[in-house]
NUROFI-519063 format. One record per residue: x, y, z negated of N, C-alpha, C in turn. Coordinates in pm, whole numbers, padded with zeros to 5 digits, always signed. Layout:
N
XYZXYZXYZ...
This chain:
330
-01534-03346+04582-01624-03253+04545-01570-03099+04619-01428-03095+04654-01398-02999+04734-01307-03011+04856-01334-02951+04983-01255-02992+05095-01099-02937+05070-01095-02828+05008-00956-02778+05006-00927-02701+04861-00817-02741+04800-00770-02668+04663-00670-02603+04696-00676-02469+04645-00543-02394+04682-00485-02335+04546-00352-02308+04567-00271-02270+04422-00198-02152+04504-00194-02046+04428-00109-01942+04475-00150-01790+04423-00044-01729+04427-00071-01580+04380-00200-01466+04408-00235-01417+04306-00372-01360+04290-00324-01211+04310-00330-01157+04423-00299-01002+04462-00426-00919+04503-00411-00783+04467-00508-00696+04526-00404-00607+04639-00461-00626+04769-00357-00550+04877-00392-00398+04877-00301-00334+04916-00345-00176+04940-00260-00165+05051-00322-00131+05187-00272-00157+05310-00253+00021+05344-00145+00048+05413-00124+00175+05435-00063+00207+05575-00086+00282+05680-00057+00304+05793+00049+00397+05787+00208+00341+05832+00288+00458+05819+00362+00443+05926+00475+00540+05960+00560+00528+06065+00712+00447+06024+00789+00415+06096+00901+00343+06081+00978+00430+06005+00998+00553+06014+01065+00636+05928+01062+00620+05767+00958+00556+05730+00917+00536+05589+00999+00416+05569+00997+00328+05626+01084+00181+05583+01206+00213+05589+01263+00295+05683+01427+00335+05695+01430+00405+05557+01364+00501+05535+01396+00604+05404+01417+00528+05286+01304+00404+05283+01316+00340+05141+01407+00209+05164+01456+00187+05265+01529+00065+05284+01466-00056+05248+01341-00077+05342+01251-00147+05319+01258-00250+05457+01272-00383+05419+01309-00483+05545+01181-00484+05645+01176-00475+05741+01054-00457+05821+01017-00617+05883+00871-00632+05817+00822-00743+05849+00865-00884+05754+00905-00820+05656+00923-00933+05563+00825-00896+05413+00850-00992+05313+00787-00930+05203+00901-00930+05072+00906-00845+05013+01001-00787+04911+00947-00785+04785+00988-00869+04666+00937-00848+04548+01000-00719+04464+00901-00633+04414+00962-00515+04347+00888-00522+04218+00957-00439+04102+00899-00422+04004+00794-00321+03983+00731-00305+03869+00621-00203+03874+00654-00048+03896+00790-00014+03864+00833+00121+03905+00841+00148+04034+00901+00044+04113+00943+00058+04245+00777+00064+04311+00724+00002+04301+00592+00016+04372+00516+00118+04331+00508+00188+04206+00465+00324+04175+00530+00424+04247+00662+00411+04257+00742+00509+04339+00689+00534+04485+00679+00418+04543+00618+00391+04691+00508+00450+04697+00406+00434+04617+00259+00465+04622+00265+00636+04626+00335+00689+04506+00365+00791+04476+00416+00908+04628+00506+00854+04717+00540+00880+04816+00444+00875+04932+00342+00817+04911+00250+00781+05019+00128+00862+04996+00136+00951+04895+00026+01067+04844-00006+01117+04986-00144+01105+04982-00203+01182+05109-00232+01059+05189-00170+00969+05226-00235+00843+05308-00338+00772+05240-00446+00761+05290-00564+00679+05283-00529+00547+05284-00528+00448+05153-00499+00313+05178-00612+00228+05201-00621+00126+05264-00728+00009+05276-00711-00083+05155-00804-00121+05080-00793-00187+04939-00877-00327+04950-00804-00443+04943-00881-00573+04965-00791-00697+04873-00877-00764+04820-00816-00892+04735-00739-00965+04834-00621-01004+04800-00527-01090+04904-00438-01191+04840-00333-01204+04858-00234-01304+04817-00269-01422+04953-00147-01472+04994-00171-01555+05115-00278-01670+05110-00233-01773+04984-00322-01863+04972-00479-01836+04965-00492-01718+04882-00642-01683+04868-00709-01638+04988-00608-01564+05089-00670-01540+05222-00712-01654+05292-00628-01765+05280-00657-01892+05343-00773-01968+05297-00770-01948+05156-00901-02028+05104-01020-01955+05128-01047-01809+05147-01150-01728+05174-01206-01781+05291-01113-01796+05434-01137-01808+05560-01186-01948+05549-01133-02025+05495-01207-02187+05503-01322-02190+05439-01356-02121+05336-01470-02119+05263-01576-02068+05351-01524-01948+05391-01628-01870+05475-01675-01932+05655-01561-02025+05672-01603-02090+05783-01683-02189+05771-01703-02268+05638-01792-02364+05568-01762-02464+05491-01615-02450+05474-01570-02531+05387-01587-02536+05212-01583-02616+05152-01585-02602+04995-01455-02582+04935-01418-02476+04880-01296-02452+04797-01290-02403+04680-01153-02458+04606-01127-02418+04500-01009-02356+04488-00980-02257+04390-00871-02187+04393-00804-02138+04256-00692-02201+04216-00645-02174+04111-00551-02039+04083-00532-01971+03999-00467-01831+04007-00459-01783+03875-00405-01667+03854-00396-01595+03709-00408-01445+03740-00486-01382+03695-00462-01219+03686-00529-01191+03527-00482-01047+03507-00493-00997+03373-00681-00959+03355-00668-00923+03227-00793-00863+03207-00786-00718+03212-00791-00666+03368-00804-00528+03370-00878-00511+03507-00910-00401+03560-00997-00368+03664-00926-00424+03790-00801-00455+03819-00751-00514+03946-00770-00636+03921-00784-00739+03809-00807-00878+03808-00964-00894+03831-01043-00796+03776-01184-00819+03793-01221-00797+03948-01168-00713+04011-01175-00679+04163-01146-00812+04238-01043-00865+04174-00993-00994+04252-01083-01112+04252-01112-01141+04115-01224-01242+04090-01344-01225+04144-01394-01120+04126-01516-01087+04204-01527-01108+04346-01426-01070+04389-01434-01077+04556-01409-01242+04594-01348-01297+04516-01341-01451+04512-01500-01517+04498-01559-01482+04408-01683-01515+04362-01781-01477+04496-01783-01346+04533-01873-01325+04640-01846-01390+04766-01720-01454+04783-01682-01534+04903-01725-01692+04865-01788-01732+04768-01794-01849+04709-01681-01935+04675-01566-01889+04651-01470-01982+04609-01462-01990+04479-01442-02123+04431-01461-02140+04283-01292-02155+04229-01291-02074+04111-01177-02051+04051-01169-02115+03917-01044-02133+03881-01015-02195+03706-01072-02109+03622-01148-02185+03512-01219-02140+03425-01106-02012+03344-00990-02026+03312-00912-01946+03237-00815-01846+03346-00857-01840+03476-00819-01754+03566-00793-01600+03519-00872-01535+03447-00846-01405+03394-00819-01369+03256-00753-01479+03228-00708-01463+03063-00573-01434+03046-00467-01374+03149-00357-01329+03167-00339-01218+03075-00240-01165+03011-00188-01068+02928-00108-00992+03001-00121-00849+03052-00043-00757+03108-00106-00707+03222-00059-00689+03324-00123-00623+03461-00131-00715+03567-00258-00716+03651-00252-00795+03766-00174-00758+03878-00137-00840+03960-00026-00802+04086-00130-00745+04187-00045-00652+04252-00078-00603+04377+00025-00605+04466-00027-00561+04601+00083-00569+04720+00065-00461+04802+00179-00370+04830+00176-00273+04912+00212-00345+05038+00110-00287+05133+00108-00346+05297+00155-00278+05366+00278-00210+05409+00282-00113+05526+00285-00138+05634+00203-00086+05744+00159-00119+05868+00222+00015+05967+00323-00076+06056+00376+00053+06124+00295+00032+06293+00322+00137+06354+00260+00156+06479+00257+00017+06574+00363-00081+06571+00373-00194+06679+00301-00306+06595+00199-00255+06490+00100-00347+06415+00195-00458+06330+00350-00451+06295+00392-00518+06231+00378-00478+06058+00378-00586+05974+00335-00554+05841+00459-00580+05745+00509-00504+05679+00622-00524+05559+00566-00496+05436+00586-00587+05330+00522-00611+05190+00622-00561+05105+00553-00507+05011+00613-00484+04863+00526-00534+04771+00577-00637+04706+00512-00713+04603+00531-00713+04464+00450-00662+04378+00455-00655+04256+00379-00763+04194+00417-00889+04130+00334-00985+04082+00275-00977+03969+00307-00904+03881+00231-00874+03771+00226-01007+03692+00107-01046+03617+00071-01174+03581+00072-01288+03633+00076-01270+03771+00055-01384+03879+00210-01457+03884+00315-01377+03819+00425-01447+03795+00431-01540+03696+00341-01550+03609+00354-01632+03515+00237-01761+03513+00176-01755+03678+00090-01892+03703+00175-02019+03666+00126-02093+03581+00158-02224+03537+00080-02344+03558+00147-02447+03504+00058-02566+03499-00073-02564+03427-00071-02461+03319-00213-02430+03266-00331-02398+03331-00283-02337+03459-00384-02291+03558-00431-02404+03655-00379-02500+03658-00407-02623+03728-00524-02713+03685-00620-02717+03755-00757-02785+03734-00701-02942+03776-00690-03043+03690-00627-03175+03781-00790-03218+03817-00897-03210+03734-00990-03279+03783-01047-03231+03926-01041-03098+03940-01095-03054+04069-01007-03074+04182-00865-03078+04148-00764-03143+04258-00755-03261+04303-00815-03355+04193-00793-03511+04235-00936-03537+04317-01034-03466+04289-01158-03464+04395-01155-03367+04501-01026-03346+04590-01053-03255+04686-00973-03350+04819-01013-03295+04921-00971-03372+05015-00835-03316+05068-00786-03175+05053-00646-03117+05086-00609-03018+04983-00482-03046+04941-00445-02946+04857-00337-02851+04945-00352-02702+04925-00270-02610+04999-00222-02511+04901-00091-02517+04918-00013-02423+04839+00107-02334+04912+00100-02211+04875+00185-02103+04941+00324-02116+04893+00410-02092+04967+00569-02100+04951+00613-01984+04890+00531-01882+04850+00579-01766+04801+00588-01793+04615+00524-01896+04601+00522-01953+04454+00654-02010+04413+00754-02015+04510+00900-02072+04495+00974-01954+04422+00919-01838+04432+01001-01745+04365+01007-01701+04223+00901-01786+04155+00878-01784+04002+00911-01926+03952+00989-01941+03827+01013-02085+03804+00882-02116+03741+00811-02060+03657+00673-02128+03600+00564-02163+03737+00576-02056+03821+00478-02114+03937+00528-02204+04025+00665-02213+04024+00734-02347+04090+00698-02494+04024+00686-02495+03894+00653-02601+03831+00510-02634+03850+00433-02527+03828+00294-02542+03872+00268-02606+03984+00337-02568+04098+00331-02588+04250+00384-02753+04244+00488-02790+04195+00542-02917+04171+00434-03019+04119+00377-02964+03990+00289-03032+03900+00163-03096+04000+00123-02975+04085-00003-02989+04146-00001-03070+04280+00146-03086+04330+00146-03159+04476+00159-03316+04407+00244-03347+04281+00209-03477+04212+00098-03526+04188-00013-03446+04143-00130-03481+04108-00199-03515+04260-00186-03440+04358-00251-03447+04484-00172-03579+04536-00065-03627+04549-00029-03753+04570-00060-03862+04512-00070-03857+04406-00132-03966+04292-00275-03990+04314-00344-03894+04390-00494-03923+04393-00522-03917+04537-00412-03952+04633-00433-03938+04775-00492-03838+04823-00469-03712+04783-00508-03584+04831-00404-03525+04921-00444-03512+05053-00305-03455+05143-00254-03316+05103-00153-03312+05129-00088-03165+05073-00050-03108+05209-00094-02980+05210-00040-02883+05310+00042-02745+05242+00158-02746+05283+00251-02637+05238+00272-02518+05357+00251-02394+05307+00338-02286+05390+00439-02225+05341+00539-02222+05468+00679-02143+05410+00636-02003+05382+00563-01938+05409+00486-01801+05364+00603-01686+05425+00720-01703+05437+00772-01572+05468+00925-01609+05495+01006-01554+05588+01158-01586+05581+01239-01551+05488+01189-01457+05387+01260-01447+05269+01251-01537+05149+01128-01601+05178+01141-01738+05091+01222-01859+05114+01232-01857+05236+01335-01964+05312+01468-01934+05283+01500-01807+05286+01627-01758+05295+01706-01777+05133+01624-01718+05045+01639-01706+04896+01597-01793+04795+01489-01893+04862+01440-01983+04748+01435-02112+04821+01508-02152+04916+01507-02280+04997+01518-02376+04889+01580-02384+04789+01606-02518+04693+01478-02521+04611+01406-02394+04564+01274-02445+04511+01170-02464+04622+01181-02427+04746+01072-02471+04834+01094-02636+04864+01193-02657+04842+01242-02829+04900+01185-02885+04752+01190-02835+04642+01121-02902+04538+00984-02935+04526+00926-02813+04603+00757-02832+04635+00726-02909+04745+00829-02947+04826+00809-03011+04947+00838-03193+04911+00901-03200+04791+00924-03332+04745+00981-03428+04866+00928-03534+04866+00987-03649+04965+00919-03607+05105+00833-03504+05127+00769-03479+05263+00633-03487+05230+00544-03389+05294+00423-03359+05300+00339-03377+05416+00203-03384+05381+00127-03424+05519+00122-03315+05629+00135-03178+05588+00117-03064+05660+00190-02964+05652+00262-02890+05722+00344-02797+05682+00314-02650+05794+00291-02554+05743+00252-02431+05817+00401-02338+05812+00426-02279+05909+00528-02170+05944+00514-02105+06052+00583-01977+06082+00556-01923+06204+00724-01943+06271+00751-01886+06377+00900-01914+06460+00989-01875+06363+00982-01770+06311+01121-01711+06229+01143-01787+06128+01043-01823+06052+01054-01923+05913+01119-02070+05980+01074-02103+06071+01109-02225+06152+01281-02213+06169+01315-02111+06242+01437-02091+06285+01535-02038+06152+01493-01995+06053+01555-01962+05945+01590-02100+05865+01478-02185+05854+01512-02295+05765+01613-02396+05838+01619-02405+05967+01721-02454+06026+01847-02414+06058+01839-02274+06021+01959-02211+06047+02014-02211+06212+01934-02194+06288+01926-02204+06432+01855-02094+06489+01907-02099+06649+01837-01990+06729+01760-02104+06830+01773-02210+06820+01678-02303+06891+01536-02371+06819+01459-02347+06890+01356-02381+06822+01305-02556+06834+01359-02602+06932+01376-02736+06943+01433-02792+06829+01573-02747+06806+01644-02778+06697+01581-02771+06544+01502-02658+06560+01423-02649+06446+01324-02741+06393+01243-02787+06524+01132-02883+06493+01186-03030+06444+01308-03062+06515+01375-03195+06458+01378-03189+06312+01425-03043+06274+01447-03086+06115+01322-03074+06042+01227-02961+06082+01094-02992+06015+01013-03104+06009+01039-03193+06130+01007-03333+06112+01053-03410+06002+01151-03391+05952+01197-03458+05823+01133-03432+05698+01041-03286+05687+00992-03274+05551+00843-03290+05577+00775-03287+05710+00640-03290+05693+00602-03397+05823+00485-03474+05824+00428-03547+05923+00338-03463+06040+00305-03332+05988+00215-03282+06095+00258-03128+06072+00315-03065+06178+00352-02930+06163+00287-02840+06254+00239-02699+06208+00189-02617+06274+00279-02498+06297+00332-02449+06399+00423-02332+06406+00342-02241+06508+00315-02104+06426+00271-01999+06498+00364-01938+06571+00311-01889+06696+00404-01818+06786+00331-01674+06810+00274-01605+06758+00228-01482+06773+00113-01497+06888+00143-01402+06980+00040-01404+07087+00009-01527+07178+00144-01596+07176+00159-01712+07270+00082-01831+07208+00020-01814+07084-00054-01941+07029+00018-01989+06925+00026-02152+06911+00068-02217+06811+00132-02344+06887+00226-02413+06810+00268-02558+06868+00198-02658+06724+00148-02783+06806+00091-02865+06698+00203-02989+06712+00258-03015+06610+00393-03109+06619+00346-03209+06507+00393-03356+06583+00375-03474+06502+00508-03554+06499+00526-03688+06475+00649-03757+06473+00671-03783+06629+00604-03787+06698+00653-03814+06859+00601-03720+06951+00510-03616+06932+00483-03534+07043+00502-03376+06994+00451-03263+07074+00449-03151+07048+00357-03080+07154+00261-02992+07118+00148-02941+07205+00138-02794+07174+00155-02697+07293+00134-02564+07267-00010-02523+07301-00055-02495+07199-00215-02456+07195-00201-02294+07241-00255-02273+07358-00245-02124+07389-00309-02021+07308-00261-01902+07285-00326-01796+07199-00418-01707+07269-00467-01590+07211-00576-01530+07259-00521-01389+07278-00444-01369+07372-00398-01219+07384-00485-01096+07339-00460-01011+07255-00539-00912+07211-00469-00793+07197-00510-00662+07174-00431-00532+07128-00407-00546+06988-00306-00598+06919-00305-00610+06793-00266-00477+06698-00321-00431+06598-00305-00318+06537-00256-00365+06404-00266-00481+06348-00225-00527+06206-00230-00680+06212-00098-00742+06204-00071-00864+06192-00091-00922+06058-00092-00840+05948-00132-00886+05816-00239-00984+05813-00198-01103+05739-00257-01200+05710-00299-01304+05843-00231-01273+05960-00270-01397+06064-00247-01525+06055-00121-01523+05975-00087-01682+05953-00177-01734+05843-00222-01649+05757-00307-01684+05647-00477-01748+05723-00525-01675+05802-00646-01705+05850-00630-01817+05971-00521-01837+06039-00490-01946+06094-00500-02064+06004-00430-02080+05929-00418-02209+05818-00544-02221+05771-00632-02110+05760-00785-02160+05710-00865-02218+05813-00848-02146+05947-00916-02221+06053-00844-02357+06080-00714-02389+06051-00673-02532+06085-00770-02620+05970-00762-02590+05838-00808-02663+05740-00939-02676+05749-01009-02581+05800-01158-02607+05807-01194-02721+05941-01091-02680+06029-01114-02800+06146-01084-02922+06090-00966-02956+06030-00963-03107+05990-01043-03175+05897-01083-03063+05817-01221-03134+05738-01341-03189+05784-01369-03122+05903-01462-03123+06012-01450-03235+06121-01337-03276+06121-01296-03368+06215-01243-03346+06337-01219-03205+06358-01136-03135+06472-01007-03230+06506-00990-03245+06636-00867-03283+06633-00748-03160+06615-00631-03215+06582-00517-03110+06548-00531-02986+06642-00540-03030+06766-00501-02910+06887-00653-02851+06879-00767-02889+06845-00881-02813+06839-00886-02712+06701-00823-02771+06626-00833-02698+06500-00726-02607+06494-00607-02612+06562-00514-02474+06602-00566-02389+06708-00650-02431+06785-00748-02339+06869-00825-02251+06792-00890-02318+06666-00962-02216+06588-00881-02122+06526-00765-02167+06472-00682-02100+06412-00617-01993+06484-00581-01995+06610-00557-01913+06699-00638-01795+06723-00760-01844+06752-00892-01770+06791-00898-01667+06678-00908-01734+06548-00941-01648+06409-00859-01546+06380-00718-01545+06428-00607-01482+06415-00610-01369+06512-00663-01395+06632-00656-01304+06763-00775-01186+06676-00882-01267+06624-00971-01150+06592-00946-01065+06480-00866-01152+06412-00797-01059+06258-00734-00944+06307-00608-00964+06397-00532-00861+06412-00584-00740+06489-00692-00745+06552-00739-00655+06612-00792-00537+06495-00789-00556+06392-00829-00465+06272-00745-00458+06168-00742-00342+06090-00669-00335+05985-00696-00419+05869-00628-00496+05812-00670-00572+05665-00637-00745+05687-00606-00772+05587-00580-00930+05608-00668-01022+05595-00800-00974+05604-00926-01046+05600-01024-00994+05672-01129-01086+05758-01185-00991+05812-01293-00930+05718-01363-00830+05752-01406-00740+05669-01555-00783+05594-01652-00864+05678-01760-00934+05628-01748-01067+05644-01835-01151+05531-01816-01278+05539-01869-01347+05681-01988-01265+05718-02055-01338+05840-01973-01310+05979-01868-01223+05970-01782-01226+06066-01679-01345+06080-01660-01418+06007-01598-01549+06019-01702-01667+06095-01827-01621+06062-01914-01731+06100-01908-01687+06272-01932-01571+06282-01930-01517+06424-01816-01562+06506-01716-01553+06443-01561-01614+06479-01577-01747+06528-01632-01830+06434-01637-01968+06440-01725-02005+06590-01832-01947+06593-01944-01958+06690-01863-01915+06795-01792-01795+06816-01731-01782+06936-01642-01850+06997-01567-01924+06901-01453-02033+06944-01548-02160+07006-01636-02206+06942-01692-02327+06977-01760-02274+07106-01803-02170+07151-01876-02158+07251-01767-02118+07372-01627-02118+07348-01546-02083+07452-01489-02221+07515
């Protein structure tokens, strides 16, 4: 029924263009995601008074599912939002994109999650995330029937930060394994590897079919400065690995080989969401029969298109098809 079933946080992104001084003043780790409470995120927004934000539904896995759907895959997303305007905005965005969601996605009590994305002049993104009711994502939001009838299960590593969400991810991965659905996991952020490694290990179980990470996450996982050493360790937890390297492209790794798929050098203004759209391109490529290298090429091409503009997603759905056509014609 579905090509990709996703599980992840439901967030509405608010992007602000700022200077490094703002990060320093608020002691915000550059290039990482930091979990904050509602009071903290409200204080940061207050200090940004006068800055005009870009607003768009997000969450790492949601961005990936929207990309895969827009390229042409059939997708289902399990998530949790509250009955508020933020939640309505998020679910409306997914519906407009054609992504099917769980029936009880909007039944949460409290406030929907949102993420403050701070973009510095070097195009680096630093995120402050208030999860809201998404921190209570649970097995109750997992649609076993939809998952069992999917080709791929995709889960974001951010779920390792919440005990309830962690159990949902573990349960969903077990359902996928029981029904021979291939599992793909994203490590998501170096902070998840550093602070929630044990929980990530539980999500990975005895090993998964596919793993997505960037170079920093790979090195952090292995506790090394050598990418070759990191690759040896990552091979123990996944049969296929995609490691993004920024403008240099990405590495496609399996048990016996690794291939560098060159990137598309562009002038980047915002790297937020680049890894998400890369994963969406790969997933679409796999379900349509592309080789691992071709799928990674589409992911590289899509990420290059994304970082030329502000925002974690391409602004219009038809831009994904334009990107796909541009890749196929190259």
